[in-house]
Structure formats: structure tokens, C-alpha cells
VEXLUMRO-486506 format. One line per field, with one value per residue (C-alpha): residue in three letters; x, y, z. Coordinates in nm, 4 decimals, always signed. Layout:
BEGIN
res = c(Ala:...);
px = c(X:...);
py = c(Y:...);
pz = c(Z:...);
***
This chain:
BEGIN
res = c(Met:Ser:Asp:Ile:Cys:Gly:Pro:Gly:Lys:Leu:Trp:Phe:Leu:Arg:Pro:Phe:Ser:Leu:Ile:Gly:Ala:Cys:Leu:Ala:His:Lys:Met:Gly:Cys:Lys:Gly:Asn:Thr:Gln:Met:Thr:Gln:Asp:Thr:Glu:Ser:Lys:Glu:Leu:Lys:Asn:Thr:Val:Thr:Ile:Thr:Asp:Ala:Gly:Pro:Cys:Lys:Lys:Lys:Val:Ala:Ile:Glu:Val:Pro:Glu:Glu:Ser:Val:His:Gly:Ala:Leu:Asp:Asp:Gln:Tyr:Lys:Glu:Leu:Arg:Lys:Asp:Ala:Phe:Val:Pro:Gly:Phe:Arg:Lys:Gly:Lys:Ala:Pro:Ile:Lys:Leu:Leu:Glu:Lys:Arg:Phe:Gly:Lys:Asp:Val:Ile:Glu:Gln:Val:Lys:Leu:Lys:Leu:Leu:Ala:Asp:Ala:Ser:Gln:Ala:Ala:Leu:Arg:Asp:Asn:Asp:Ile:Ser:Ser:Leu:Arg:Asp:Pro:Asp:Ile:Asp:Phe:Glu:Lys:Ile:Glu:Leu:Pro:Asp:Thr:Gly:Pro:Leu:Lys:Phe:Glu:Phe:Asp:Val:Glu:Val:Arg:Pro:Glu:Phe:Glu:Leu:Pro:Ala:Thr:Glu:Gly:Ile:Glu:Val:Glu:Lys:Pro:Ala:Val:Ala:Val:Thr:Asp:Glu:Gln:Leu:Ala:Glu:Glu:Val:Glu:His:Leu:Gln:Arg:Gln:Ala:Gly:Ile:Trp:Ala:Pro:Val:Glu:Asp:Gly:Glu:Val:Glu:Lys:Asp:Asp:Gln:Val:Ile:Ala:Asp:Val:Val:Val:Lys:Val:Glu:Gly:Glu:Pro:Glu:Gly:Lys:Lys:Leu:Asp:Asn:Thr:Glu:Val:Tyr:Ala:Arg:Pro:Val:Ala:Met:Val:Gly:Pro:Val:Val:Val:Glu:Lys:Val:Asp:Glu:Leu:Leu:Glu:Gly:Ala:Lys:Pro:Gly:Asp:Glu:Lys:Thr:Thr:Thr:Val:Asp:Val:Pro:Lys:Thr:Tyr:Tyr:Asp:Glu:Asn:Tyr:Arg:Gly:Lys:Lys:Val:Glu:Val:Thr:Ile:Ser:Val:Arg:Asp:Ile:Lys:Arg:Ile:Lys:Pro:Ala:Glu:Met:Asp:Glu:Asn:Phe:Phe:Lys:Arg:Tyr:Gly:Val:Ala:Asp:Glu:Ala:Glu:Leu:Lys:Thr:Arg:Leu:Arg:Glu:Ala:Leu:Glu:Lys:Arg:Ala:Glu:Gln:Gln:Ala:Gln:Ala:Ala:Ile:Arg:Glu:Gln:Ile:Tyr:Lys:Tyr:Leu:Leu:Glu:Lys:Thr:Lys:Phe:Asp:Leu:Pro:Glu:Asn:Ile:Val:Ala:Asp:Gln:Ser:Ala:Gln:Leu:Leu:Arg:Arg:Arg:Tyr:Tyr:Asp:Leu:Met:Met:Arg:Gly:Met:Thr:Ala:Glu:Gln:Val:Gln:Glu:Lys:Ala:Asp:Glu:Ile:Lys:Ala:Ala:Thr:Asp:Glu:Gln:Ala:Lys:Glu:Gln:Leu:Lys:Val:Phe:Phe:Ile:Met:Asp:Arg:Leu:Ala:Ala:Lys:Leu:Glu:Val:Ser:Val:Ser:Glu:Glu:Glu:Ile:Asn:Gly:Lys:Val:Ala:Gln:Leu:Ala:Ile:Gln:Gln:Gly:Arg:Arg:Pro:Glu:Lys:Leu:Arg:Glu:Glu:Met:Ala:Arg:Asp:Gly:Ser:Leu:Ala:Asn:Phe:Gly:Val:Gln:Leu:Arg:Glu:Glu:Lys:Cys:Leu:Glu:Lys:Leu:Leu:Ala:Ser:Ala:Lys:Ile:Val:Glu:Ala:Lys:Glu:Ala:Pro:Lys:Lys:Ala:Lys:Leu:Pro:Arg:Lys:Lys:Val:Ser:Lys:Lys:Ala:Glu:Lys);
px = c(-1.2940:-0.9356:-0.7915:-0.4815:-0.6341:-0.9594:-1.0464:-0.9086:-0.5617:-0.5879:-0.3640:-0.0620:-0.1304:-0.2137:+0.0646:+0.1405:+0.1552:-0.2210:-0.3839:-0.1268:-0.1263:-0.5065:-0.4904:-0.2618:-0.5272:-0.8579:-1.0457:-1.3649:-1.6330:-1.9185:-2.1779:-2.3276:-2.3885:-2.2133:-2.0262:-1.8665:-1.6438:-1.3855:-1.0570:-0.8395:-0.4972:-0.3566:-0.6324:-0.7571:-0.9806:-0.9520:-1.2768:-1.3191:-1.5921:-1.6290:-1.8494:-1.8903:-1.6850:-1.7800:-1.7655:-1.5496:-1.4142:-1.4417:-1.3564:-1.2013:-1.1947:-0.9937:-0.9475:-0.6575:-0.7252:-0.5035:-0.3957:-0.2684:-0.0708:+0.0912:+0.1546:+0.3301:+0.5464:+0.6383:+0.7297:+0.9462:+1.1351:+1.1902:+1.3412:+1.5527:+1.6723:+1.8198:+2.0673:+2.0969:+2.4398:+2.4038:+2.7201:+2.7233:+2.4940:+2.5499:+2.3839:+2.0169:+2.0158:+1.9495:+1.6370:+1.3338:+1.3014:+1.6521:+1.5758:+1.2616:+1.4632:+1.7366:+1.5409:+1.1782:+1.1248:+1.2497:+1.0615:+0.7330:+0.7736:+0.8507:+0.5563:+0.3233:+0.4176:+0.3828:+0.0425:-0.0866:+0.0375:-0.0877:-0.4266:-0.4946:-0.3913:-0.6032:-0.9057:-0.8879:-0.8207:-1.0896:-1.3525:-1.2603:-1.1605:-0.8640:-0.7678:-0.6587:-0.3720:-0.2062:-0.4283:-0.4036:-0.2691:-0.0986:+0.1509:+0.3092:-0.0129:-0.1013:+0.0351:+0.0634:-0.1497:-0.0166:-0.3569:-0.6640:-0.6927:-0.4994:-0.7547:-0.7006:-0.8865:-0.8079:-0.9705:-0.9206:-1.0262:-1.1852:-1.3119:-1.6455:-1.9547:-2.1728:-2.3735:-2.2545:-2.5034:-2.6122:-2.3075:-2.4777:-2.5862:-2.4478:-2.5508:-2.2654:-2.2288:-1.9342:-1.8231:-1.8251:-1.4849:-1.4380:-1.1503:-1.2391:-1.0598:-0.9848:-0.7964:-0.6078:-0.5052:-0.3896:-0.1642:-0.0148:+0.0555:+0.2245:+0.4552:+0.5406:+0.6334:+0.8321:+1.0362:+1.0595:+1.3413:+1.3719:+1.3540:+1.4220:+1.1188:+1.1663:+0.9963:+0.7686:+0.6691:+0.7111:+0.4309:+0.3658:+0.6197:+0.8689:+1.2404:+1.3907:+1.7639:+1.8273:+2.0810:+1.9751:+2.0687:+1.9855:+2.0248:+1.9724:+1.8048:+2.0597:+2.3591:+2.5274:+2.5565:+2.3727:+2.4885:+2.5027:+2.4250:+2.4555:+2.2848:+2.0726:+1.7832:+1.4566:+1.1327:+0.8006:+0.6185:+0.4087:+0.7131:+1.0700:+1.4305:+1.5767:+1.9447:+1.9855:+1.6300:+1.2802:+1.0395:+0.6617:+0.4440:+0.7365:+0.4954:+0.2860:+0.5969:+0.7424:+0.4220:+0.4337:+0.7991:+1.0301:+1.4080:+1.5492:+1.2706:+1.3532:+1.1286:+1.1784:+1.0161:+1.0843:+1.1023:+1.0737:+1.3002:+1.1829:+1.3836:+1.4111:+1.5682:+1.8597:+2.0996:+2.1963:+2.3118:+1.9468:+1.7668:+1.5004:+1.5962:+1.4140:+1.5673:+1.5171:+1.5331:+1.5800:+1.5424:+1.6703:+1.5313:+1.7823:+1.6261:+1.3050:+1.2776:+0.9709:+0.9234:+0.8899:+0.6949:+0.8591:+0.7274:+0.5620:+0.8284:+1.0277:+1.2576:+0.9583:+0.7872:+1.1152:+1.1584:+0.8305:+0.8736:+0.5920:+0.5787:+0.3430:+0.0807:-0.1934:+0.0045:+0.0966:-0.2668:-0.3682:-0.1128:-0.2097:-0.5796:-0.5103:-0.3086:-0.5772:-0.8505:-0.6493:-0.6103:-0.9819:-1.0667:-0.8400:-1.0119:-1.3525:-1.2533:-1.1225:-1.4538:-1.6453:-1.4307:-1.4855:-1.8608:-1.8245:-1.6333:-1.8845:-2.1720:-2.0041:-1.9198:-2.2666:-2.4520:-2.2393:-2.2723:-2.0662:-1.8528:-1.4751:-1.2233:-1.1379:-0.7734:-0.7036:-0.8496:-0.6353:-0.3189:-0.3992:-0.4782:-0.1548:+0.0522:-0.1308:-0.0880:+0.2890:+0.3090:+0.0987:+0.3163:+0.6281:+0.4811:+0.3912:+0.7368:+0.8941:+0.6763:+0.8270:+0.5849:+0.7453:+0.6730:+0.4750:+0.2610:+0.1947:+0.0975:-0.1512:-0.3310:-0.2990:-0.6717:-0.7681:-0.5033:-0.6004:-0.9677:-0.8808:-0.6507:-0.9054:-1.1664:-0.9190:-0.8147:-1.1774:-1.2423:-0.9304:-1.0097:-1.3727:-1.2699:-1.0260:-1.2820:-1.5435:-1.3008:-1.1813:-1.5385:-1.6068:-1.2999:-1.4317:-1.7774:-1.6398:-1.3742:-1.0952:-0.7407:-0.3933:-0.1158:+0.2557:+0.3052:+0.0774:+0.2610:+0.5973:+0.4751:+0.3790:+0.7198:+0.8908:+0.7037:+0.8085:+1.1677:+1.1793:+1.0503:+1.3203:+1.5960:+1.6523:+1.6743:+1.3316:+1.4679:+1.6530:+1.3479:+1.1303:+1.3649:+1.3599:+0.9808:+0.9410:+1.1515:+0.9617:+0.6172:+0.5207:+0.5122:+0.1833:+0.0378:+0.0773:-0.1455:-0.4008:-0.3938:-0.4172:-0.7019:-0.8993:-0.8385:-0.9621:-1.2714:-1.3490:-1.3119:-1.5754:-1.8102:-1.7671:-1.8332:-2.1899:-2.2399:-2.5014:-2.2906:-2.4728:-2.2915:-2.3002:-2.4307:-2.1971:-1.8276:-1.5866:-1.3444:-1.0439:-0.8136:-0.4644:-0.1418:+0.1307:+0.3218:+0.6967:+0.9219:+1.0390:+1.3478:+1.6928:+1.7423:+1.4450:+1.5574:+1.8895);
py = c(-0.2940:-0.4071:-0.5743:-0.3589:-0.0155:+0.1639:+0.3241:+0.6557:+0.5052:+0.2843:+0.5167:+0.3656:+0.0341:+0.1555:+0.0893:+0.4040:+0.2062:+0.1557:+0.4323:+0.7086:+0.6632:+0.6800:+1.0133:+1.1531:+1.1015:+1.2695:+0.9459:+0.9229:+0.6654:+0.7494:+0.4991:+0.2130:+0.3662:+0.2847:+0.5695:+0.6138:+0.9167:+1.0349:+1.1805:+1.3811:+1.2573:+1.5417:+1.5918:+1.2332:+1.0791:+0.7640:+0.5809:+0.5124:+0.2914:+0.2609:+0.0032:-0.1388:-0.4514:-0.5207:-0.3465:-0.0340:-0.1555:-0.0140:-0.1738:+0.0697:-0.0278:+0.1915:+0.2091:+0.4122:+0.5008:+0.3437:+0.6928:+0.7655:+0.4403:+0.5093:+0.8710:+0.7653:+0.5196:+0.7843:+1.0314:+0.7746:+0.6871:+1.0568:+1.1070:+0.7932:+0.9043:+1.2249:+1.0405:+0.6877:+0.5888:+0.3562:+0.2534:+0.4044:+0.6948:+1.0332:+1.1094:+1.1875:+1.0524:+0.6796:+0.5526:+0.4877:+0.1376:+0.0532:+0.1878:-0.0233:-0.3308:-0.2680:-0.1107:-0.1989:-0.4379:-0.1886:+0.1027:-0.0906:-0.1839:+0.1749:+0.3144:+0.0496:+0.1283:+0.5026:+0.4704:+0.2427:+0.4749:+0.7952:+0.6515:+0.4945:+0.8074:+1.0299:+0.8002:+0.8093:+1.1822:+1.2875:+1.0683:+1.1883:+0.8397:+0.8406:+0.4815:+0.3502:+0.1644:+0.1419:+0.0149:-0.3602:-0.3678:-0.6808:-0.5072:-0.8325:-0.9680:-0.6534:-0.6307:-0.3207:-0.4003:-0.3660:-0.2381:-0.1157:+0.0492:-0.0504:-0.2052:-0.2851:-0.2856:-0.2901:-0.2835:-0.0138:-0.0055:+0.3188:+0.4743:+0.3357:+0.5506:+0.5978:+0.8552:+0.9779:+0.9599:+1.2744:+1.4249:+1.7018:+1.6301:+1.2780:+1.1486:+1.0202:+0.9398:+1.0750:+0.8456:+1.0089:+1.1447:+1.0467:+0.9308:+0.7187:+0.7088:+0.3438:+0.4364:+0.7081:+0.4689:+0.2154:+0.4743:+0.5815:+0.2172:+0.1700:+0.4657:+0.3297:-0.0063:+0.1657:+0.3480:+0.0424:-0.2034:-0.5816:-0.7252:-1.0906:-1.3086:-1.5117:-1.8540:-1.7670:-1.8974:-1.7458:-1.5135:-1.3359:-1.0629:-1.1878:-1.1899:-1.5361:-1.5906:-1.9301:-2.1664:-2.2220:-2.4980:-2.4460:-2.7652:-2.7927:-3.1168:-3.3662:-3.2079:-3.3951:-3.1019:-2.7807:-2.4304:-2.3612:-2.0165:-1.9668:-1.6932:-1.5791:-1.3361:-1.4829:-1.2852:-1.4631:-1.3005:-1.4233:-1.3845:-1.3544:-1.4064:-1.7130:-1.7013:-1.6824:-1.7788:-1.6326:-1.8468:-1.8072:-1.8605:-1.8343:-1.7001:-2.0185:-2.2398:-2.0855:-2.0073:-2.1623:-2.2678:-2.2431:-2.2212:-2.5616:-2.6448:-2.7266:-2.6457:-2.7600:-2.6552:-2.6974:-2.4127:-2.4273:-2.1399:-1.9550:-1.9913:-1.6126:-1.5918:-1.3502:-1.6048:-1.8588:-2.1070:-2.1653:-2.0608:-2.3124:-2.5629:-2.7370:-2.6258:-2.7665:-2.5051:-2.6063:-2.3460:-2.4299:-2.1741:-2.0333:-1.7101:-1.5133:-1.1360:-0.9187:-0.5489:-0.3465:-0.0351:+0.2955:+0.4975:+0.8247:+1.0367:+1.3421:+1.1405:+0.9785:+1.3105:+1.4623:+1.1739:+1.2660:+1.6429:+1.7166:+1.8651:+1.6199:+1.3486:+1.5987:+1.7484:+1.4018:+1.2945:+1.6214:+1.5685:+1.2048:+1.2925:+1.5573:+1.3074:+1.0420:+1.2886:+1.3932:+1.0296:+0.9670:+1.2678:+1.1323:+0.7951:+0.9647:+1.1585:+0.8390:+0.6678:+0.9532:+0.9250:+0.5491:+0.6138:+0.8562:+0.5953:+0.3264:+0.5506:+0.6217:+0.2554:+0.1293:+0.3958:+0.3745:+0.0730:+0.0122:-0.2451:-0.2221:-0.2677:-0.6374:-0.6172:-0.3227:-0.5193:-0.8200:-0.6095:-0.4423:-0.7768:-0.9310:-0.6545:-0.6827:-1.0611:-1.0322:-0.7873:-1.0124:-1.3160:-1.1138:-0.9893:-1.3421:-1.4727:-1.1868:-1.2800:-1.6264:-1.8400:-2.0970:-2.1106:-2.4299:-2.2642:-1.9663:-2.1971:-2.3775:-2.0444:-1.9442:-1.9620:-1.7716:-1.5035:-1.4703:-1.4207:-1.1556:-0.9633:-0.9754:-0.8195:-0.5641:-0.4675:-0.4111:-0.1974:+0.0125:+0.0778:+0.1543:+0.4077:+0.5636:+0.6056:+0.7434:+0.9959:+1.0875:+1.1643:+1.3415:+1.5624:+1.6739:+1.7447:+1.9416:+2.1109:+1.9806:+1.9881:+1.9529:+2.1995:+2.1350:+2.3529:+2.1277:+1.8133:+1.9768:+2.0714:+1.7108:+1.5919:+1.8529:+1.7286:+1.3710:+1.4809:+1.6562:+1.3411:+1.1338:+1.3919:+1.4217:+1.6979:+1.7577:+1.7856:+1.4538:+1.2775:+1.4237:+1.2955:+0.9485:+0.9465:+1.0689:+0.7756:+0.5057:+0.6558:+0.7257:+1.1013:+1.0611:+0.8938:+1.2195:+1.3806:+1.1010:+1.1263:+1.5044:+1.5073:+1.2518:+1.4455:+1.7686:+1.5925:+1.4476:+1.7896:+1.9285:+1.6382:+1.6719:+2.0462:+1.9721:+1.6405:+1.5905:+1.4782:+1.3186:+1.2727:+0.9136:+0.8520:+0.5659:+0.6140:+0.4615:+0.1813:+0.2647:+0.5189:+0.4072:+0.5953:+0.4391:+0.1846:+0.1961:-0.0926:-0.1069:+0.1083:-0.0467:+0.1093:-0.0823:-0.4093:-0.4066);
pz = c(+0.5548:+0.5426:+0.8506:+0.8085:+0.7910:+0.7192:+0.3851:+0.5047:+0.5052:+0.2015:+0.0047:+0.1838:+0.0135:-0.3389:-0.5943:-0.7961:-1.1215:-1.0973:-0.8959:-0.9214:-1.2967:-1.3009:-1.1196:-1.3866:-1.6581:-1.7209:-1.7742:-1.9756:-2.0547:-2.2936:-2.1837:-2.3789:-2.7221:-3.0474:-3.2117:-3.5518:-3.5944:-3.8453:-3.7262:-3.9593:-4.0650:-4.2710:-4.5335:-4.5250:-4.2613:-4.0535:-3.9864:-3.6150:-3.4655:-3.0882:-2.9171:-2.5668:-2.4972:-2.1357:-1.7974:-1.8315:-2.1637:-2.5154:-2.8477:-3.0952:-3.4654:-3.7048:-4.0807:-4.2162:-4.5850:-4.8522:-4.9596:-4.6067:-4.6016:-4.9394:-4.8448:-4.5226:-4.7168:-4.9739:-4.6995:-4.5240:-4.8438:-4.9166:-4.5732:-4.6151:-4.9572:-4.8131:-4.5915:-4.7334:-4.8704:-5.1706:-5.3649:-5.7153:-5.6299:-5.4799:-5.1471:-5.2059:-5.5623:-5.5123:-5.6947:-5.4761:-5.6280:-5.5101:-5.1644:-5.1527:-5.2404:-4.9833:-4.6975:-4.7714:-4.4805:-4.2203:-4.3778:-4.3836:-4.0153:-3.9139:-4.1101:-3.9689:-3.6104:-3.6680:-3.8341:-3.5574:-3.2844:-3.4467:-3.5422:-3.2004:-3.0104:-3.2346:-3.1969:-2.8173:-2.8065:-3.0519:-2.8857:-2.5366:-2.4225:-2.1883:-2.1151:-1.7770:-1.9410:-2.2802:-2.5647:-2.6101:-2.9690:-3.1038:-3.3310:-3.4502:-3.5982:-3.7928:-4.1468:-4.3617:-4.6722:-5.0252:-5.1328:-4.9473:-4.6034:-4.2922:-4.0557:-3.6892:-3.3583:-2.9887:-2.6456:-2.3829:-2.0186:-1.9073:-1.5884:-1.4637:-1.5057:-1.1979:-1.0082:-0.6721:-0.3834:-0.2011:-0.0331:+0.1650:+0.5203:+0.5583:+0.9013:+1.1173:+1.4847:+1.6788:+1.9629:+2.3018:+2.4002:+2.7621:+2.9799:+3.2816:+3.6160:+3.5424:+3.2241:+3.4083:+3.6864:+3.4283:+3.2617:+3.5949:+3.6804:+3.3442:+3.4094:+3.7514:+3.5991:+3.3280:+3.5926:+3.8202:+3.8875:+3.8659:+4.2176:+4.3183:+4.3885:+4.7039:+4.7211:+4.4297:+4.0870:+3.7411:+3.6366:+3.3076:+3.2245:+3.4870:+3.4152:+3.4537:+3.5032:+3.3463:+3.1963:+2.8361:+2.5929:+2.2236:+2.0191:+1.6439:+1.5376:+1.4094:+1.5811:+1.8696:+2.1089:+2.1722:+2.2476:+2.6243:+2.7625:+3.1385:+3.3406:+3.0471:+3.0842:+2.9560:+2.9714:+3.0318:+2.7429:+2.4481:+2.2201:+2.3520:+2.2536:+2.4219:+2.3480:+1.9678:+1.8660:+1.8929:+2.0930:+2.1089:+2.4186:+2.6597:+2.9227:+2.9010:+2.8997:+3.2176:+3.4068:+3.7537:+3.7256:+4.0290:+4.0605:+3.9710:+3.7230:+3.3615:+3.0665:+2.7062:+2.3794:+2.0086:+1.7587:+1.3788:+1.2814:+0.9657:+0.6457:+0.6409:+0.9888:+1.0204:+1.1788:+0.9124:+1.1811:+1.2701:+0.9524:+0.8449:+1.1142:+1.4001:+1.7291:+2.0788:+2.3548:+2.7176:+2.9957:+3.3457:+3.5897:+3.8410:+3.9685:+3.9164:+3.9094:+3.8919:+3.8225:+4.1383:+4.0361:+4.1190:+4.4098:+4.3187:+4.4785:+4.3738:+4.1434:+3.9764:+3.9060:+3.7854:+3.5422:+3.3710:+3.3972:+3.6439:+3.9937:+4.1609:+4.1135:+4.0326:+3.7443:+3.6185:+3.6070:+3.4416:+3.1650:+3.1195:+3.1024:+2.8380:+2.6341:+2.6646:+2.5675:+2.2640:+2.1617:+2.2194:+1.9999:+1.7244:+1.7485:+1.7314:+1.4187:+1.2605:+1.3383:+1.1694:+0.8581:+0.8507:+0.8488:+0.5559:+0.3560:+0.4466:+0.3315:-0.0032:-0.0635:+0.0240:-0.1749:-0.4918:-0.7193:-1.0339:-1.2112:-1.1994:-1.4842:-1.4640:-1.5699:-1.3402:-1.0489:-1.1424:-1.1519:-0.8200:-0.6587:-0.7883:-0.6336:-0.3019:-0.3119:-0.3603:-0.0711:+0.1526:+0.0759:+0.1567:+0.4858:+0.5946:+0.5098:+0.7068:+1.0028:+1.0023:+0.7991:+0.5737:+0.2016:+0.2617:+0.5301:+0.3058:+0.0207:+0.2447:+0.2918:-0.0748:-0.1561:+0.1578:+0.0973:-0.2699:-0.1843:+0.0747:-0.1585:-0.4412:-0.2142:-0.0824:-0.4376:-0.5378:-0.2326:-0.2829:-0.6478:-0.5734:-0.3093:-0.5531:-0.8322:-0.5914:-0.4460:-0.7948:-0.9017:-0.5721:-0.6157:-0.9540:-0.8115:-0.5156:-0.7298:-0.5082:-0.6382:-0.4900:-0.5656:-0.5942:-0.2868:-0.0814:-0.1934:-0.1244:+0.2226:+0.2929:+0.1725:+0.3921:+0.6997:+0.6264:+0.5656:+0.9045:+1.0745:+0.9044:+0.9474:+0.5726:+0.3159:+0.1523:-0.2041:-0.1759:-0.0339:-0.3087:-0.5804:-0.4279:-0.3987:-0.7563:-0.8763:-0.6872:-0.7563:-0.3945:-0.4587:-0.6453:-0.3374:-0.1484:-0.4062:-0.3680:+0.0112:+0.0219:-0.2276:-0.0252:+0.2967:+0.1390:+0.0022:+0.3449:+0.5056:+0.2688:+0.3351:+0.7109:+0.6942:+0.5845:+0.7672:+1.0408:+1.3358:+1.6282:+1.9590:+2.0834:+2.4311:+2.5192:+2.5817:+2.3273:+2.3945:+2.6033:+2.4440:+2.5296:+2.4806:+2.2649:+2.4696:+2.5028:+2.5915:+2.9494:+2.9748:+2.9762:+3.3157:+3.4499:+3.2920:+3.4719);
***
């Protein structure tokens, strides 16, 4: 599974141009037989031959009869004659031969494009082949013949054909939902720290998460002097702001330091850093420790309980236990869904459309590169990991597409659909969360393609609900990993 999210959440990463567009089509693939079929064009017939051209790919060969070509040219010249202005002739009276001489090149190109478009669309429609992307037709290389039929061919990628595994009675294990006293005590301690105050440390050393009052010097390599910052707050954490720059492993750098000690480190500031004074530069950071402060947890008194809206310690623990149990139940449900996805992926084997996979992988690769750059990696560092990143995104693209096609087939089997009202409801919920007007958010999402992802997500959720309704759920004997509540930063009040 992806290191970012499980299959149940993959819809967040799927570009609409690939998967949303697939959802909009009723895709078809007729197996590995060769077919020859005639499709009517007015009273004449095009000859259409369809053969396999690889995994999820069909080759379509078409012949448009000579009579159809000439008829289309005649019709185009008749239409042109009605409106063409030719010196020496009244409107609608110019000879066809003269029109051919003056406008023949443009007319031939227009007729060619129309015949190719009409014939290809009819061939796909009449043979129940709905392509995943536009037919790959090289219009420039196809010439309209003076005599004989117009012949051309193209490849189309279609939905993979496969059989779904049994979907009734899938066996899954539900992790035990339990909250230990240890977890509860940890949450209470966290709240006490959150409500605590910074107290001076007398005759002590810096420990992790301490607040250090220090004089800081930030010096850019190559510059004669650095920027001096007196009485600056520096936090002994894995990543912390030290003056104007972000420094990693500050906790390790300052661990064991005492007032009067001086610690120095060097930072390679990312080229994407917000402050252009330090962007892409090597910076030396010197921290001279003056004082050390440490969080003094709040006492569980009346003010503490009032802060969290409870009457006493018993009520606080009751509320925390309920919240932890709710989180544990959510984690258990997520684990069940992961098992459903794993079952479907392992039991369903089929090839994927190669070009669709390549497009999906390319989009994921661009997003991954951007994420790494935003996290501070240089272009050179990203390039060093190019092969590793490419392999990971290729695998992720295949998994995402496979999940999509399986769920698409499953939705058809289970007769699951998504209504406009359901999508609008989802948009309304998101709009409320963001404090926006639903209609404005919907317009924006329709433009960028993310609206279709709501349909994909809702359809998958409804399919999973049906599968879970018939699943054989076994309760696990062992308790799950700790279910922690979302952590909040220490309050500004506590930092002061």
C-alpha cells in the first residue's frame, strides 16, 4: 500500500484527467477475438475491422467508400457555393470548377477531418468500444485519395477485462477496541503540559522540549558578519526555528548544555525557502545558552478543570476515554476497509492500459517532486533519488488504477450509483468546514476537476458498505496499537 494513505483514501491522489474521465465513460472491451463490422454512413457502409493490439488495446481499421468521399466533397462545395463571393459571379452562381481551384485545398482538409472524425466515432459507438482516451489518429499523415476508398487505422486503449472474486462473506478481522489506563494517563499528562507554564531550571542541563533563552548569531557563508539576536527563544526539538532559519536536530545539539555553553551548527537552507536573504545558502548558526526553562505541568485544580469544561478529574477521564474509544473504533474500521481492499487486489489479476499508467505515474511523479522540494530538498538531492522515486510512483500509479477499475466493476455488479444530490451534500459539508458558500466551491471544483473525485469517493464508500454488510467479521483478541488523540501545539499562554 502507499506510504501516504491506504487504498480507501487513494481517491485524494487520483488526477481527474485520468480517473475522473474514466468514470464519465461506459468503457467496453470485447476480448481477444477479431471482428469485422459495417457501420452505415448515410446509405453507404464503412468497413470496420477490430483486432487486439496488446493489453487493453484495440486496433481499429476503417475504409470509407469512394462514393462517400466524393459525396462529402460535393456536399461541401454545395454549401460553399451558397455563400462564396467570387468576382464576376453572383452569389451562389460560381462554377464548382472555379471553387475547386480557389478553395480546393481548404475544402479537402475540412472534408478529410470530418470523415475521419465521423467514421472513427461511429466505429467505436457501433462496436460498443468506449475508449479511455481519444483515438490515436495521425491526421497529418492521412491523405484524402483522388480515387478509391479512404483508408486509415488507429489504436484505442480500453478498460481491462477481468472477473471479480467472490464478494459475499469476505473474512476480515476487526482489531480489538480497547483503551488502557496507560493511554488515559498519557492523555491527562499531555493536557497538564498543555496548560502548564515555563519555569526556570536552576543548576540543570537542557533536556528535550526545553525552552532555551539564548543569544543567537546567524552568519551566511561568505559574509563578514552575522545577524545577532539577543534573548531569543529556542526550543530543544527535532525541528525548530532558530532566529530566521529552520534548524533540524536542535534537541540533539542542545542536549546537556548549561548556561554559558555555546553550540554551533551549519544549515543548508533550501532554494525554496521563504526568506530570500537565506534561500539556497549555507548558514552557520551559533547558540549561546543563557537560561533554561521547562514546562511545569498544571495542577489538576478548579482552574484546570474549568479550562477543559469538566467538573472534576473523574469527568475529565470519562471524556478522554470516550474520545480515545471513538478514535480506536475509527482505526478499527479503517483496518477492516484496508483488508477489503487487500482482498480485492490480491484476488483480481489483470493487465493495465500502458499509456494510462504512464500518464498517471507522470502526474504522481511531478507531485512527489514538488512535495520534496517544499520539504526543503534541493533539486540535486531530488535528482539523486530520481530512480527510487520513479519506481515508487510507477507502483503507486498501478495500484491506484487497479483499485479504480475493480471498484468501477464492483459498482456495476452491486448496482451502486451516486446522485447529484449526494455529491452536492458532500460539497456542502466541505463548504461549511471551510466557511464558504457551497455554490461557489462547487463551481471552483467543477473547473479544476476535483468535483468528479467526490463521485469516485462516494461510489467507493457505498460499495464498501455493501461488502461489509455481508462480510464475516472476526473480533481480534489482541488490543490494537495506542489510539492517540490529535495533538495540538502547546498554547501561547503556556509558552510565555
